DOVOZA-349912 format. One record per residue (C-alpha): x, y, z; residue in three letters. Coordinates in steps of 0.5 Angstrom, whole numbers, plus 2048, in hexadecimal, padded with zeros to 3 digits. Layout:
// residues N
XYZALA;...
***
This chain:
// residues 563
9D49607D6MET;9D09607D0ALA;9C995E7D0ASN;9C79577CDVAL;9C09567CAALA;9BD9507CDPRO;9BD94A7C9GLU;9B79497C5SER;9B39437C7PRO;9B393D7C2GLU;9AD93D7BDPRO;9A99377C0SER;9A993B7C7GLU;9A79427C4ARG;9A09447C4PRO;99C9437BELEU;99994A7BBSER;9919497BAALA;9939497B2GLY;9979437B3HIS;9929407B8LEU;98D9407B2ILE;99193D7ADVAL;9939377B3ALA;98C9367B4GLN;98A9367ACLEU;9909307ACGLU;98C92C7B2ARG;98692D7AEGLU;98992A7A8GLY;9899307A3VAL;98E92E79EARG;98D93579AARG;98B93C79BVAL;989941795TYR;98A948795GLY;98C94F793VAL;991952798PRO;99095879CGLY;99495C7A1GLU;98E95B7A6SER;9909537A7PHE;9979537A6LEU;99994F7ACASP;9949497AAVAL;99894A7A3LEU;99E9497A7ASP;99C9437ABGLY;99A9407A4LEU;9A19417A2HIS;9A493A7A6ASP;99D9377A6SER;99B9307A2PRO;9959347A0ILE;996936799SER;99493E797THR;99193E791VAL;99294678EVAL;98C94878ATHR;98B94E785ARG;984950788HIS;98194F78FGLU;97B94C78BGLY;97F947788GLY;98294578FALA;97B945792GLY;97894078DPHE;97E93C78DMET;97D93B795ALA;976939793LEU;97893478EALA;97D931793GLU;977930798GLY;97292D793ARG;977928791LEU;97B926798THR;97592879DGLY;97B92B7A1LEU;9799337A1PRO;97D93679BGLY;98193C79EVAL;98294379BALA;98694979DMET;98595079BVAL;98695779ETHR;98195C7A0ARG;97C96179DGLY;97D960795PRO;980959796GLY;97A95779AALA;97595A795ALA;978956790ASN;97894F794ALA;970950795PHE;96E94C78FILE;971946792ALA;96E947799VAL;967948796HIS;968942791THR;96B93D797ALA;96593F79BTYR;95F93E796GLN;963938794ASP;96493579BALA;96B93479ATHR;9709357A0PRO;97593A79FMET;97A93F7A3LEU;97B9467A1LEU;98194A7A5PHE;9809517A4VAL;9869567A7GLY;98395C7ABLEU;9869637ADILE;9899637B4PRO;9849637BAVAL;98696A7BCALA;98496D7B5ASP;97D96A7B5ARG;97796F7B4GLY;97B9757B1ARG;97A9737AAGLU;9819707A9ALA;98496E7A3PHE;9809687A0GLN;97C9687A6GLU;9759647A6PHE;9709617AAASP;9729597A9LEU;96B9577ACTHR;96795C7A9GLY;96A95A7A2TRP;96A9527A3PHE;9659517A9GLY;95F94F7A4SER;96394A7A0THR;9689467A4ALA;9669417AALYS;96B9457AFLYS;96F94C7AFVAL;97494C7B4VAL;97A9517B5THR;98094F7B9LEU;9819547BFASP;9859507C4ASP;98B94D7C1PRO;98B9477C6THR;9849457C3ALA;9879447BCALA;98793C7BCALA;98093C7BFARG;97D9417BAVAL;98093D7B4VAL;97E9367B7ALA;9779387B8GLU;97693C7B1SER;9789357AEVAL;9739317B2HIS;96E9367B0VAL;96F9367A9ALA;96F92F7A9ARG;96992D7AESER;96292D7ACGLY;9609307A6ARG;9679327A3PRO;9699397A2GLY;96E93F7A2PRO;9719427A8VAL;9759497A8VAL;97A94A7ADILE;97D9517AEGLY;9849527B0ILE;9879597B2PRO;98E95A7B0GLU;99095C7B7ASP;98D9567BAVAL;9919527B5LEU;9979547B8THR;9969537BFLEU;99894D7C3PRO;9939477C4ALA;9979427C8GLY;99C93C7C6PRO;9969387C4THR;9969347BDGLY;98E9357BDGLY;9889317C0VAL;98592A7BFARG;98092B7B8PRO;97992A7BALEU;9759247B8ALA;9709257B3VAL;9699227B4PRO;96691E7AFARG;95F91C7B2PRO;95C9157B1ARG;9559147B0ALA;9519107B6ALA;94F9097B4GLU;94890B7B5ALA;9499117B0GLU;94C90C7ABLEU;9469077ACLYS;94190D7ABGLU;94490F7A4LEU;9449077A2VAL;93C9077A3ARG;93C90D79FARG;93F90A799PHE;93B90479AGLU;935908799HIS;93790C793ALA;93690A78CARG;93A910789ARG;94091178EPRO;94591678CLEU;94C91778FVAL;95091E78EVAL;95791F790VAL;95B925792GLY;960928796GLY;967927799GLU;96B92179BGLY;96991B797TRP;96D915796THR;96E910791ALA;96B90B796GLU;96590F798SER;964911790GLY;96590A78EGLN;961906793GLU;95B90B792LEU;95B90A78BMET;95B90278CARG;955903791TRP;95190878CALA;952903786THR;9508FD78AARG;94A90078CHIS;948904786SER;94990B789ILE;94B911784PRO;951915787VAL;95291D785LEU;957921787ALA;956928789ASP;95992E785PHE;96192D784ARG;961928789ALA;961923784TYR;96791F786ASP;96491D78DALA;96291678AVAL;965912784PRO;96191377EHIS;96390C77AASP;966908780LEU;96690177DGLU;9608FD77EGLY;95B903780THR;95790877CGLY;95390C781ALA;956912780TYR;95191677CALA;95491D77BGLY;95592477FSER;95092A781LEU;951931780GLY;95393577ATYR;955931774GLY;95092B777ARG;94D927772GLY;945927772ASP;94591F774HIS;94892177BALA;94392777CALA;93E92277AARG;94191D780LEU;940922785LEU;939924783ASP;93791D783GLU;93A91A789ALA;93691878FASP;93C918793LEU;94291C793THR;94891B797VAL;94D920797PHE;95491E79ALEU;95992379BGLY;955929798THR;94F92D799PRO;94992E794ARG;94C935792GLY;94B93A78DASP;94F938787VAL;94D930788LEU;946932788SER;945936782ASP;94493C787GLY;94093978CTYR;93B936787THR;93C92F787ARG;93B92978BGLY;93992D791LEU;933929793ASP;936922793SER;93791E799GLU;93E92079BTHR;94491D79FVAL;94A9227A1LEU;95191F7A3VAL;9559257A5LEU;95B9267AAPRO;95892C7ADGLY;9519307ACASP;94D9317A6ALA;9509377A3GLN;94E93979CGLY;94993379CHIS;942935799CYS;93B931799GLY;93992B79DARG;93E9277A2ILE;93A9217A5ASP;94191E7A8GLN;9479217AAPHE;94D91E7ACVAL;9539217AESER;95991D7ACALA;95F91E7A7HIS;95C91B7A1ALA;96291779EPRO;9629137A5SER;95A9137A5PHE;95B90F79EVAL;95F90A7A1LEU;95A9087A6ASP;9549087A2LEU;95790379DVAL;9588FE7A3THR;9508FF7A4MET;94C8F97A2SER;9478FC79DALA;9428FA798SER;93F900794PRO;93A8FF78EASP;93C90478ATHR;939906783ASP;93F90277EALA;93C905778GLU;93D90C77BTRP;94490B77DPHE;946908776GLU;94390E772ALA;947912777ALA;94E90E775ARG;94C90F76EGLU;94A91676EALA;951918771HIS;95591376CALA;952917766ARG;95391E76APHE;95A91D76BTHR;95C91A764THR;96091F761PRO;95D92175ATHR;95F927756PRO;95B92E757ALA;959930750PRO;95A93874FSER;95493C74FPRO;95793F748GLU;95A939744PRO;96093B73FTHR;96393773AALA;96993673ESER;965935745GLU;96992E747ASP;970932747ASP;96F939748ALA;96E938750TYR;96F933755VAL;96992F757ASP;96992E75FLEU;96592875FALA;96A92575AALA;96F92775FVAL;96C924765MET;96B91E761GLY;97391E760VAL;97491F768LEU;97091A76AARG;974915766GLU;97B918768GLU;97A91A76FLEU;97D916775ALA;977913779SER;97991777FASP;97A91E77BALA;97992477FVAL;97492977BILE;97493077DTHR;97093677ATYR;96D93D77CGLY;96694077AALA;963941773GLY;96093D76DASN;96693976CHIS;965935772ALA;95F93276FLEU;96392D76BTRP;96892A770PRO;96292A775ALA;95E926771ARG;96392276DTYR;969920771LEU;96791B776PRO;96A91A77DHIS;96D914780ARG;970916786THR;96F91B78CPRO;97392178CALA;973922784SER;96F928783LEU;97092F786VAL;96B934783ALA;96893A787PRO;960938789ARG;95F94078AASN;961941783GLY;967945784ALA;96B94677EMET;97394677EGLY;973940782MET;97693A77DGLY;97D93C77CILE;97F93D783PRO;97B937785ALA;97F93377FALA;986936783VAL;983933789ALA;98192D787ALA;98892B783SER;98C92D78ALEU;98792978EALA;98792378APHE;98D923786PRO;98C91C783GLY;98591E780ARG;983921779GLU;98092877AVAL;97C92B774VAL;979932775SER;973934770VAL;97393C770ALA;96F94176CGLY;972947769ASP;96F94B76FGLY;970947774CYS;977945773PHE;97A94C773LEU;97794E77AMET;97D94977DASN;981947777GLY;98794A779GLN;98794577EGLU;98A941778LEU;99194477BALA;990941782THR;98F93A77EALA;99693B77AVAL;99993E781GLY;997938785HIS;997932780GLY;98F931780ALA;98D92E779VAL;98792E776PHE;98392F76FVAL;97F93576FALA;97A935769LEU;97893C768VAL;97193D764VAL;971943760ASP;96B94675EASN;96C94D75EGLY;96794E764CYS;96494D76ATYR;95F948768ALA;95B94776ETHR;95994E76EILE;95894E767ARG;953948767GLU;94F94C76CHIS;94F952768GLN;94D94E761GLU;94794C765GLY;945952769ALA;948957764TYR;94895475DPRO;94D958758GLY;94F95C75DARG;956959760PRO;95995E765SER;95F95E769GLY;961957768THR;966957762ARG;96D955763LEU;974957760THR;979951761ASN;980950760PRO;98494A75DASP;983946763PHE;988941760ALA;98D94675FALA;98C949766TRP;98D942769ALA;993941766ARG;996948769SER;995945770TYR;99993F76EGLY;99393B76DALA;991937767TYR;98C93A763GLY;98893875CGLU;98293A758THR;97D935756VAL;978938751THR;97593174FSER;97392B754HIS;97692774FARG;97D929751ASP;97B929758PHE;97D92275AARG;984923758GLU;98592A75BALA;983927761PHE;988922761ARG;98D92775FARG;98B92B765ALA;98B92576AARG;992923768ALA;99592A769SER;996929770GLY;994930771LEU;98E934773PRO;98A93476CALA;985938769VAL;981936763LEU;97D93C760HIS;97793975DLEU;97393E758ILE;96C93C759GLN;96693F754ASP;964945758PRO;95C943756ALA;95D93D75AVAL;95A93E761ARG;959937764ALA;95A92F762PRO;95592C75EALA;94E92B761THR;94D924763ALA;947920766ALA;
***
């Protein structure tokens, strides 16, 4: 009698592999997209994604995948997810992990690993996961038990979102992924703590406000909502208390909410002198969601001795200078409690009004004169101040702005107001190459919102290939590529320290518009700011990811000086 193979169990009865269980748990956590470059080390996870409602966004470089995941985490509050392979793949993704750590942004990085039995033998692409990432991630964990797959994912999401948010790196050995993990569809997601202040802490802070003549509020960090931002600005305006934003946390509060005017600018690189004076002159500084760190304080030199209140969900990591009151609380939730308290501060109204007026002057676009004027100066190059003036008129109020690092970022940071939360993605650690991947993620996360990325020529080509990802996955945005033929930030430092001796900063650029068209995107070159408005409208109307190649005067380094 012939042997008859037993019937296979129905799919619902089959034990899930660890790789498939990872996907099932990500679904339970609410993840909608994963970004990555495929690798043979995590094929079983890719197989699980085949039938999953989670979209797999295939990127052209692991750095791009990491930055997209970081951007999703920044914009949605749920950790963005990137998946890469071992060794070289993990190395390429490292920049995004460092950025997420210094920026305090929730993110998960899954890294495929060699088989367990091959460890310690210098196997192909072997490396030490904890040794590499241990100093720049909140947690590094390797999945060695297939039955723990769902638990490891749930705990990683919890760690990434809790306290001071940040990245978690999860190693997934390729042989462990294929082992049975049980029929379960996952575990219940873990609740994220949102600590609230005690009433006594709120009353103490109110007393401090009432005894201060020049109180100042500095906002930053993640998790701000439309309600918390608006309530803070109404409360601060009512009590004549200026509000500053931490470096690249400009979207924490609305800048020009109707009936308010407390927003007085930002701190850190590109800040106005008026903002630095506020930090120096304040007799009470309240930090909401951010510490007084390096960049905010101009290298640990400003505002260190004023009476200081710190409101953070975790500890005082990264803070320098005084702490007179520390409140362990989620800053946006703290604000909603603070504004309900009765307060009668006697603030310096003239100081407050002067701050508002100085900020208005600083953020009004004025064309930057060329250091070497020519007869055709007005038409030879694109003036970025004029471009920002157009964008202020053209962009929707909830537009998402992205950029990387470099002098090109000085213009949007200074001139483009933010009116809604989750409207800015830019690296607080100064990582180049983030703007374009962030624009891809922003468009996919918010398909109904306008997205504009401002990129320098150096920053753009570090991850500009992700334009192909945008075309392939239907992301739509307008990228402004500022072409001045050099790494301008470093050139500016050279001109100060080694005048007349530029070295290692010149760039040779392609025709960025033609380059964009070769990807199937829209591309156009703009040589005068007078032509920008119509070019921007054409790019926006194309319905494609678009690149506007802006030719900038190579001698211009920053926006024109203002009071």
